C-alpha positions, -999 to 999 in steps of 0.1 A, spaced: -316 -63 -349 -327 -74 -382 -315 -79 -415 -333 -70 -445 -334 -72 -487 -358 -52 -498 -363 -53 -536 -392 -47 -563 -386 -57 -600 -381 -31 -620 -374 -18 -662 -342 -28 -675 -343 -3 -706 -311 -11 -727 -295 -41 -709 -286 -70 -731 -276 -92 -711 -307 -117 -701 -299 -126 -668 -291 -88 -656 -325 -79 -679 -346 -102 -660 -335 -98 -626 -333 -58 -627 -346 -42 -595 -345 -12 -571 -327 -27 -538 -326 -16 -503 -305 -27 -478 -318 -25 -443 -304 -30 -409 -325 -26 -383 -341 8 -393 -313 20 -407 -306 17 -447 -271 9 -457 -280 15 -494 -289 53 -488 -275 72 -519 -273 109 -533 -274 111 -570 -251 137 -591 -283 160 -590 -282 157 -549 -315 137 -550 -316 113 -518 -331 80 -519 -329 45 -496 -325 24 -522 -302 11 -555 -311 2 -590 -288 -26 -598 -294 -63 -611 -297 -90 -584 -284 -115 -605 -249 -105 -595 -255 -102 -563 -270 -137 -559 -240 -154 -577 -215 -136 -550 -239 -151 -521 -238 -185 -534 -206 -186 -544 -196 -170 -507 -222 -192 -491 -196 -211 -469 -177 -181 -457 -207 -152 -454 -226 -180 -426 -190 -193 -413 -158 -175 -418 -152 -158 -385 -116 -143 -394 -124 -102 -403 -137 -100 -370 -104 -99 -358 -97 -67 -381 -108 -33 -367 -140 -18 -379 -124 9 -401 -100 -17 -416 -138 -37 -431 -142 -21 -460 -130 -17 -498 -118 17 -492 -93 8 -462 -80 -22 -489 -71 -3 -516 -55 24 -492 -33 -3 -475 -26 -29 -507 6 -44 -488 -21 -55 -463 -40 -94 -460 -72 -85 -477 -78 -118 -493 -114 -121 -472 -127 -92 -488 -138 -103 -518 -160 -130 -497 -174 -105 -474 -179 -72 -487 -203 -65 -513 -186 -43 -537 -162 -68 -544 -191 -80 -567 -181 -52 -595 -196 -61 -626 -198 -26 -632 -225 -12 -611 -224 4 -577 -228 -15 -548 -224 -4 -510 -191 -3 -495 -208 -32 -467 -192 -65 -452 -207 -93 -439 -193 -113 -411 -207 -143 -392 -197 -147 -353 -218 -168 -326 -257 -164 -333 -250 -127 -344 -232 -116 -379 -215 -82 -374 -224 -56 -408 -204 -27 -409 -212 -2 -440 -192 28 -453 -203 59 -470 -185 75 -497 -166 107 -491 -174 116 -529 -194 94 -558 -182 64 -571 -156 63 -604 -180 58 -634 -213 62 -614 -238 88 -607 -240 80 -569 -224 80 -536 -236 57 -507 -240 84 -480 -244 66 -448 -223 45 -424 -230 22 -399 -222 -8 -375 -245 -34 -365 -246 -69 -345 -281 -86 -360 -295 -115 -355 -274 -142 -380 -307 -162 -387 -332 -131 -400 -293 -124 -423 -293 -162 -433 -325 -159 -444 -324 -128 -461 -294 -138 -483 -313 -174 -489 -345 -156 -497 -330 -136 -523 -309 -166 -541 -340 -186 -541 -362 -153 -555 -335 -148 -585 -332 -186 -594 -366 -187 -594 -371 -158 -616 -346 -175 -641 -363 -201 -645 -396 -190 -652 -384 -169 -678 -367 -198 -691 -332 -183 -686 -314 -217 -670 -280 -217 -685 -265 -198 -657 -237 -205 -630 -258 -192 -605 -280 -221 -606 -262 -251 -608 -242 -235 -578 -269 -231 -554 -283 -266 -562 -250 -279 -550 -250 -258 -518 -288 -270 -509 -280 -304 -518 -247 -309 -497 -248 -339 -474 -237 -339 -438 -200 -352 -440 -198 -328 -471 -213 -298 -452 -187 -306 -422 -157 -299 -446 -168 -267 -464 -174 -253 -430 -145 -265 -416 -125 -251 -447 -147 -214 -449 -138 -211 -408 -100 -217 -421 -103 -190 -448 -102 -217 -476 -124 -221 -503 -143 -251 -501 -149 -255 -537 -111 -245 -548 -93 -266 -525 -61 -287 -535 -60 -324 -523 -32 -317 -499 -51 -294 -487 -81 -313 -482 -69 -340 -470 -49 -319 -438 -84 -304 -438 -101 -338 -432 -71 -352 -408 -79 -317 -385 -114 -332 -383 -101 -365 -372 -75 -361 -350 -87 -330 -328 -114 -337 -302 -143 -310 -304 -132 -280 -282 -96 -282 -299 -110 -287 -333 -132 -251 -322 -104 -232 -313 -81 -242 -345 -102 -235 -371 -107 -198 -361 -71 -194 -356 -46 -219 -377 -27 -209 -411 -42 -216 -442 -8 -212 -454 6 -238 -431 -23 -259 -418 -1 -289 -416 28 -275 -397 0 -260 -368 -16 -291 -367 19 -309 -362 25 -285 -332 -5 -288 -315 -3 -326 -319 37 -323 -306 27 -303 -277 -4 -321 -269 21 -355 -264 48 -335 -249 19 -321 -219 4 -360 -215 40 -374 -215 52 -348 -188 49 -357 -146 39 -319 -136 14 -314 -106 -2 -282 -100 -30 -269 -74 -68 -269 -82 -80 -238 -86 -118 -227 -75 -141 -244 -98 -161 -221 -119 -192 -229 -137 -187 -238 -175 -217 -214 -188 -218 -205 -224 -209 -172 -230 -233 -148 -231 -243 -130 -264 -240 -93 -252 -205 -81 -229 -187 -119 -226 -159 -95 -207 -180 -90 -180 -187 -129 -174 -149 -128 -175 -144 -101 -148 -169 -116 -123 -154 -148 -125 -121 -131 -118 -132 -118 -88 -150 -149 -79 -115 -166 -79 -97 -140 -63 -118 -135 -34 -117 -176 -26 -82 -173 -29 -79 -147 -3 -62 -122 -19 -64 -86 -13 -69 -59 -43 -36 -46 -42 -21 -85 -37 -2 -100 -69 -17 -133 -78 7 -163 -83 0 -186 -109 26 -210 -105 10 -235 -83 -21 -237 -107 -4 -236 -140 24 -251 -154 41 -238 -184 62 -252 -210 80 -229 -235 81 -247 -271 96 -238 -304 66 -210 -319 35 -223 -338 19 -195 -363 6 -164 -349 -26 -174 -348 -21 -200 -323 -4 -189 -285 -5 -219 -270 -19 -252 -259 -38 -262 -227 -40 -296 -213 -31 -323 -185 -4 -342 -178 -1 -377 -170 -3 -368 -131 -32 -343 -138 -13 -313 -138 -29 -282 -157 -3 -275 -182 -2 -249 -211 30 -256 -242 34 -215 -252 35 -214 -279 65 -187 -287 90 -166 -264 75 -145 -243 86 -121 -214 77 -131 -180 47 -106 -177 30 -119 -212 36 -156 -195 22 -146 -165 -14 -135 -188 -10 -164 -206 -9 -186 -174 -40 -163 -161 -59 -171 -196 -53 -209 -194 -62 -204 -161 -105 -195 -166 -104 -226 -187 -88 -248 -169 -111 -234 -137 -142 -241 -161 -132 -280 -162 -119 -277 -200 -95 -309 -206 -75 -291 -235 -82 -261 -251 -60 -240 -274 -52 -200 -267 -52 -182 -298 -55 -146 -312 -89 -142 -322 -118 -120 -308 -146 -147 -305 -167 -138 -274 -149 -170 -257 -114 -153 -259 -127 -124 -252 -142 -133 -219 -108 -151 -215 -89 -124 -218 -108 -100 -196 -109 -128 -169 -70 -126 -172 -68 -88 -169 -86 -87 -137 -73 -118 -122 -40 -103 -126 -43 -65 -123 -78 -63 -105 -93 -27 -113 -100 -22 -75 -62 -27 -70 -54 -4 -95 -77 24 -78 -65 18 -47 -32 19 -63 -38 52 -79 -57 73 -53 -70 107 -64 -67 112 -100 -62 146 -110 -85 160 -142 -96 124 -146 -63 114 -163 -38 88 -158 1 95 -161 25 66 -180 45 73 -152 16 56 -127 4 30 -154 44 19 -155 43 17 -115 13 -3 -114 21 -25 -141 50 -34 -121 36 -41 -89 8 -65 -106 36 -79 -126 21 -74 -160 24 -59 -196 13 -15 -188 -18 -24 -215 -35 -49 -191 -28 -18 -167 -45 7 -195 -69 -18 -207 -81 -16 -167 -79 18 -164 -94 26 -195 -128 0 -192 -128 -4 -157 -123 26 -140 -134 45 -171 -105 75 -168 -79 82 -193 -41 76 -200 -27 108 -206 -10 100 -241 -26 112 -269 -6 86 -292 -17 55 -275 -33 32 -294 -28 2 -278 -58 1 -261 
């Protein structure tokens, strides 16, 4: 799906600021075949575009460029929380990301859509929320809501194209004394090493243009001391408030694993194919079916992971980093857990790690992120530890298409997993309901 910023220059009577007057336009944001700027006026007139100056939008894009291109962290939020409205309703929640990803943060006294842009792996998530009433001090109400995964190349091209057009217009009209021009020139002229730093900082949720020397040094050290795979996992999960501690935990855990003399059996080898753009959970599920088959397990049989993955509980890291996987000096597949867990939670962590080891990954992090890799990894763990066909067999006939919580508990005890794993499999694999109207965990 494509993302477009369509605009035509317009007259700006009564506007004094030269950069606003010079860039006044009629703007439409199109996501596929939908308009995210559809508005209703106070007289009830509907239109697909808004009348705004493009300078504030271009400046917002330029100053948040690295976040808009590389910071995936807001993907961990539910769609309903990806809006400025949700931020205002939940003032205690961490919403520092909103100014870097949501257009309404542009402000400047103009009506902007409550629209969030979050990068991913090859695609951007675009979520926009309509307004129940007119925006305060505005004559319009944004009237549509939507969600889409759009091609990252088209979105980034659209953002850059708008900034280029605005800067060219300012230069053409001899309006050169504006911070946008210097900021955009810096973005375009960043050299490779500096770009790597900016990308790493943005993925950590840190503004690369506003970072202390101490944190900057830590970011550089992270890049120097972690392997490519560890670095990729770390940048999307570590806490920006405790970077040095998180790095120290990873390095100490790595040393602990490498010094251990643990041995494990080999899991059936899986192909290390890239996680597909669509339905990553399907890859994880199919891999789990294959592993169970090669281990000779019946659908209702509990899998034992002890022979294949050794666990080393440790003091906790930050919430985002759950475990480190690596090889012991004896070649054993070993996992250093980031916090104390129940037996069922340890089994699920071991199952997640088993997928990474079976794919031939030498070291990696288990994290709380929601990347495609992590989705596939969790789907593998769910199917490996609580196979859908086994659950179906244990359930037998389900009256009225609903499963009771007692049945969920019995099956989770049978497989040795948390109840939410069984609930997930029932609702997503078997497409049945769990008879609990308050159930939100799945």
